[in-house]
N, C-alpha and C positions, 0 to 999 in steps of 0.2 A: 659215387663221387659227384660233386657239383661241377657243372660245365659252364663256361663263359657263354654269354648270348651270341647267337649266330651273327657273323659280320663284325665282331669285335676281336681284339687281340690283347694278350699279355706281352710285356716286354721284360726280358731278363736284364740284369745289370750290364752285360756286354752290349745288348741291343740299345739300352738307354744311353750308353756312352757314345754310340754312333749318332743317335738322334740328337743328343745335346751338343755334340761336335758340329753337326750340320746346322743346327739352330743358331749356335754362337757365330759361326762364319757368316750366315745370312744376316744376323742382327748387326754385326760390325759393318757389313757392306751397306746395309740400309743407312746406318748412322753416318757412314763416310759420305753419302750423297745428301746429307742434310735432313733425313727423315727422322721423325720422333715417334716413339712407340705409344700405342693406345691399347686399351683392353675393354671389351664389352661383355655383358652377361652371356652365359651359356644358353639361357632361354630368353625369348622375347615374346611380344604379343604376336599371336597368329596373324593378325591383320598386316603387320609389317611385311611379311613374306608374300601374302596374297596380293598386297598392293603392288609389289615389285614384279611378281612372276605370274599373277593370275590364280584363280581358284584351283586350277588343275594341279598346282604344286602340292596341295594338301595330301594327295596320294603318296607323295614321297617323304612326308614329314612325320616325325614323332611329335604328336600334339596331344594336349590334354587340358582339362579344366582344373584350376586350382581350387582350394577350399572355399573361395569366395565366388566361384563360378566364372572366373575370367578365362578366356581362351588363350592358351600359351603354346609355344612350340620350341623344341630344341633347335638351335640355329642350324640351317643346312649349309650356310656359307657366311662370309664375314663382310661382304660389301654393304649389304643393307644395314646391318648394325652400325658399321662405321659411318655411313652417311646420316643415319638417325642421330648418332652422337654429334656429328658436325652441326646439323640443323639445330639441335637442342642446346649445344654449349659453345660452339667454335665459329659461328658465322661472322663474328666481328673481329676475328683474328686477322693479322696482316696476311696478304696473299703474295706469292703462292703458299699454300699450306701443304706440307708433306707429312703424311701419316703412315705408319706401318704397324703390322700386328701379326701375332701367331695365335692359333687357337684350335681346339677340337670342334669339329662339326659333325652333324648327324643326318643321314638320309636313309629312308627305308627303301633300299635298293637291293637288287640281286647281287650277293657277294661274289667276287671273282678276283683274280690276281690284279693287284693295283687298285682295286675298288672295294671299299669297305663301308659298313654302316656307321662306324665311328672312324673318323679320319682327321688328320691334322692339316691345316691350311696355313700358308704364309702369304702375305700380300701387302699391298699398299694403295693409297689413294693420293693423287696429285690434284689439288683443288685451286682453281683461280687462274689458270693459264692454258692456252691452246696453241702456242707457237710451235713451229717446226722444231726449234731447238729443245723445247720442253718435252715434246713427244719423243724426240730422238734420245734424250737423256733417260727418259722413263724406260724405253725399250732396251737401251744399253744396260741399264741397271738390272733388269730381269735377266738378261743374257750373262752379265758379269757375275751376278750372284751364283748362277748355276756353274759357271766356270770356276769360281772361287772355292766352291765346295769340293771340286775335284773331278767334275765330268769332263771327258775329253771330246766326245762326239755329240754335239747338239746342233740342231738346225733352226734358224730363225726365219719366219715368214711374216710379211706384213701385207695387209690389204685395206680396203676401204668400203664400208657398207653403202655409202652414198653412191659410189661408183658402181657397185654391184646392183643397186636399185635402178641406176641409169641403164645398165645392160639389160635388166628385165624389161624396161620400157622400150628400149631399142628393138628388142626381139619380140615385143608384144606378148610377153608372158604375164598372164593375169595374176591377181592376188591369190585366187584359189589354186592356180597351178603352182605358184611359188611355194605354198604351204606343203605341197607334195614333193617339190624339188629340193627345198632347202636342207632337209635331213640328208639327202643323197649328196648334195654339194658339199656339205660339212664333212662327209666321210669319203669324199673323192671317188664316189661310185659312178664313174662316167658311163659305163655300159648301161646301167639302170637309168641314168639321165637320158641317154639316147633313146631307150625304149619308151620312156614316159613321153618324151617330146614327139615321137612318132605316133604314139597313141593319141596325143592331143591334136594331131594333124599338121604338125610343122613340116616345112620343106626340108629336104635332106641338106641343102646348102646352109640354111639358117641353123640347123642343129649342129652341123660341123663347126660353123663360125662361133656359135655360143659356147660350145664345149672348149674350143680353142682359146676363147677369151678367159675361161676359167683356169686353163692350164698354163697359159703363157706367163713368163716372168719378165717379158719385154715391155717396159713402160710405153715405148713408142707405139707398139701395136695396139695397146689399150687406148692410148690417146687418140689414135686414128678412129677407133670405134665410137668414142664419146665426144668427138670434137664439136658436134652440134649442140651439145648440152654444156653450157658455160660453167655451171656449178660443178659438174662432174669433171670437166677439163681442169678447173682450178684445184679441185681435190686431188686429181691425179698428179698435177705438177707439184703440189705440196708433198704428196707421198714420195715422189721422186727425190725431192729435197731431203726428206728424212732418210731415205735410203743412202744418199750421198754422205750425209753426216755420220750415219752408222758405219759406213765403210771407211771414210777418210779421217774422221775425228776420233771415233771410238775403236777403230781398227777391227771391226767385226766383218770378216770376209764371207762367213757362211750365212749370208742374209739375202733373201730375194723376195720379190713381189709375188703375192698369190691372191688372186681375186676370189678363190673358192672358200675363203674363211667366213664362216657364218656363226655369229655369237649373239644369240638372243636379240633378234632384230627389233624387238619392241622397245628396248631402252638403250642399246648400243647405238651410237651415232657417229658415223665417219670412220676414223682410224681403228683398225683391229690388228692384233698380232698373236702369233702362237710360237711356242718353242717346243720342238720334238727331240726325243732321244731315240734314234733308230734301233738301238740295242733292245728296246722293249717290244718291238714288233707292233701288233695291232693297237695295244694300249700305250702308244709312244708319247702322247702329249703330256708335257710336264707343266706348261705354263700357258695361260691365256689372258688376254686383256685388251684394252683399248679405251676409246673415248665413249662416254655414256651420259645420260641425263636422268638422274634420280632425285636430285635435290628439290626441284620444283614439285615432283610427285609426293615428296615428304613434307610439303608446305614450306620449303625454304626459298630464298631468293635465288633464281636461276644463275648459275655460274659454270664456266667450263670445268669439267671433271673427267679424269682418266685414272686408270689404275690397272693392276694385274693381280692374279692369284697364282700361287705355285702349289702344285700337289706335292706336299712334303713327303708323304709315304712313298709315292712313285719316284721321287728324286732319289731316295735311299735305295729303292729297288734297282734303279738305273746305275747307281754307283756300284752296287754289288754285282750287277751283270757285267760291268766293265772291269771287274776284279780290282776295284780301288782298295788300297790298303789304308784303312782308317788308323789315325794315330792312336797308339796304345796308351791307356791311362795307367800311370804308375804311382805307387806310394813312394815317398821320398825315403822312408826308412821303416824297418820292423824291429821292435825291441824284444829281446829274448832274455829273461832271467835264467841263470844256470840252475837255480833251485828255488823251491817255494818260499824260502826265507827272504829272497831278494825281490819278490813280486811287488811289494809296496814301493821300493826304490825304483824299479823299472817303470811302474805307473807314473811316478813323479817325473822321471826323465821324459817319458812319452808326453805327458801333459805340458811340460815346459817347452818342448819343441813345437807342439801344436800352437802354443801361445805366440811363438815366434813366426808362425805362418807356414810351417811345414806340414805335409800330410803324413801322419805317422800312426801306426797301429802297433799292438803288442800281443804276445801270446797270453790269452786269457784262460786257456784250458790246462795250464801247468803240465804240458805233455812231454817235456824233455827236449834236449837240443836237436837230435836228428829229425824228429817229427816236426819240430817247429821250423827247421830249415827247409824241409820238404814243403811245408805249407806256405812259407814265405816265397818260395820259388813259384808255386802255383798261382799266387796272386800278383806276380809281376813286380817284385820289389827290387830297387836298385841297391840299397845298402842295409845290412843287418847290424844292429847294435847289441852286442853281447854284454850283459851285466853280470860280472863275476865278483866273488868275494874279495880275492886278492887285489884285483884292479881297483875296486872301490876304496881300498885302504889308502890308495894314492889319488883319490878323487878322479879316477879314470874309468873308461870302458873300452872294449875292443870293437872296432868297426871292420866289417867284412864287406868287400866289394863282390856282389853276386855275379858280376860279369867276368871278373878276372880271378876271383878266389883269394885275392890278396887281403891280408889283415894288418891293422896297425892299432897301437895303443894311443888313445886320445883323451885329453883332459875333458871332463864333463862340460866345463865352461867354454870349451872351444868346439863343441860338437856342431854348432850352427855353421862354423866355417867349413867343416868337412862335408856337411850335407847340402 
């Protein structure tokens, strides 16, 4: 038997119903906030991704040469393609520009639960504004999308990379030391951070204060640490403003400041945020985003840019872990001819109902009434339309309610009223 490639998945009709439901809820929420959908190619030039993330990303990519010798790669994420599209076609559009997207991405990574080699990503970009109100709305949108799809327990954390950089300076942590520490900070591995700082020769008191600054959610404590750095102080005050807006305007109570968020220090600038689903344990992060600078890197005119990406597959895993009951897809009706002679008439009734906008199927196997009823029950049908010879003599059919078992005779011309 043929096997699907490692790190990829097939989706059954039932699984696709879940995925399309979640996608549609997300799409409607984006649109409610004034975002417009874009789509970019599944493969791009290899240079697009190395320009954004450096040559080291090649190890994680599916890349190839086409028949003309061009270096191409399957997209590993959607931010770079979205900004390339903006620079190429949308720079002159009125600002702010609100763009959203869905798409499959590809990474040559070790497959594990919630992490696949082919995965779906949802996300958006907000281009042309960097006010506290704009950032608060962006973060609220990410949180509300996840709430709208049905998640109950999610946690929102916001931080600021400029403030984190200031903390590195205050504690005299060098660039080389930062490279070793940032992966540990990102994973909240505070014992390992403590060990590294001791290894680097830092004083016990400084280590304690640095780790405390990463763990505290108290804006005042962080402000006291960075008060001599005017830029960091201003950034911290803006962060506090955003926090107030999220809690008081958008009514998001499960939100707190977290200085330990590290998201690609090379191009993220300032505000960063993450949303976690604790039910997923170690792989709990569902969403990450913030403010960043890629437009000038892609030869466009520099302008404030922010956005976020949602792990679509992980969102569905979180919903399943929370025992969320996805809405069941139902056919409006299933048509059963009582004998083979009536199959053409049944097909005609089925087709006419479809033209009127109903989802309708019919027995195509000519298997008889009892087996057709059993099949109809298995595919979650509300109503059965029984096409019988005597009823047709009066231009009528029998409708059976699958929930109550009740039956009634209905004129064919009035079927749409009953369905």
